[in-house]
C-alpha positions in Angstrom: -0.3 -13.3 8.8 -0.4 -14.9 5.4 -0.4 -12.2 2.7 0.0 -14.3 -0.4 -2.2 -17.3 -0.3 -1.1 -18.7 -3.6 2.5 -19.0 -2.6 2.0 -19.1 1.2 4.1 -16.0 1.9 3.5 -14.3 5.3 4.0 -10.7 6.3 7.2 -11.5 8.3 8.8 -12.8 5.1 7.8 -9.8 3.2 8.9 -7.4 5.9 12.3 -9.2 6.0 12.7 -8.7 2.2 11.8 -5.1 2.6 14.3 -4.7 5.4 16.9 -6.2 3.1 16.3 -3.6 0.4 13.2 -4.7 -1.6 11.4 -1.4 -2.1 8.8 -2.2 -4.9 6.2 -4.8 -5.4 8.4 -6.2 -8.2 11.5 -6.6 -5.9 9.4 -8.1 -3.1 7.9 -10.5 -5.7 11.4 -11.5 -6.9 12.6 -12.0 -3.3 9.6 -13.8 -1.9 7.3 -15.0 -4.6 4.4 -13.0 -3.2 2.1 -11.4 -5.8 3.5 -13.6 -8.6 0.4 -15.7 -9.3 -3.1 -14.2 -9.2 -1.9 -10.7 -8.1 -4.7 -10.2 -5.5 -2.2 -9.6 -2.7 -0.1 -7.0 -4.6 -2.0 -4.2 -2.8 -1.2 -5.8 0.6 2.4 -6.1 -0.4 2.4 -2.4 -1.5 0.9 -1.4 1.8 3.6 -3.2 3.7 6.2 -1.4 1.7 4.6 1.9 2.3 4.2 1.2 6.0 7.9 0.4 6.2 8.8 3.6 4.4 6.7 5.6 6.8 8.1 3.8 9.9 11.6 4.4 8.6 11.0 8.1 8.0 9.5 8.5 11.4 12.6 6.8 12.9 14.9 9.0 11.0 13.0 12.1 12.1 13.1 11.0 15.7 16.8 10.2 15.5 17.4 13.7 13.9 15.4 15.3 16.7 17.4 13.4 19.3 20.6 14.4 17.7 19.5 18.1 17.8 18.5 17.7 21.4 21.8 16.1 22.3 23.8 18.8 20.4 21.8 21.5 22.1 22.4 19.9 25.5 26.1 19.5 24.8 26.3 23.2 23.8 24.5 24.3 26.9 26.7 22.1 29.1 29.8 23.5 27.4 28.7 27.1 28.0 28.1 26.4 31.7 
């Protein structure tokens, strides 16, 4: 999906920049050119950043829970 019409920047390009460490609209702008002309897409860029942060936090929480479950399972197995 095209996010920035002015510079023809799509959501995949923005997501890739976010995945490579761009965590603000400014850093996404520098990496992709999105939101550097009229600015109308800056809210969409910000939303993509926020969605990435939420997804990453959910993944971390899930991984932590899995780690706790694995530790508990190992502890139970060890006790048996």
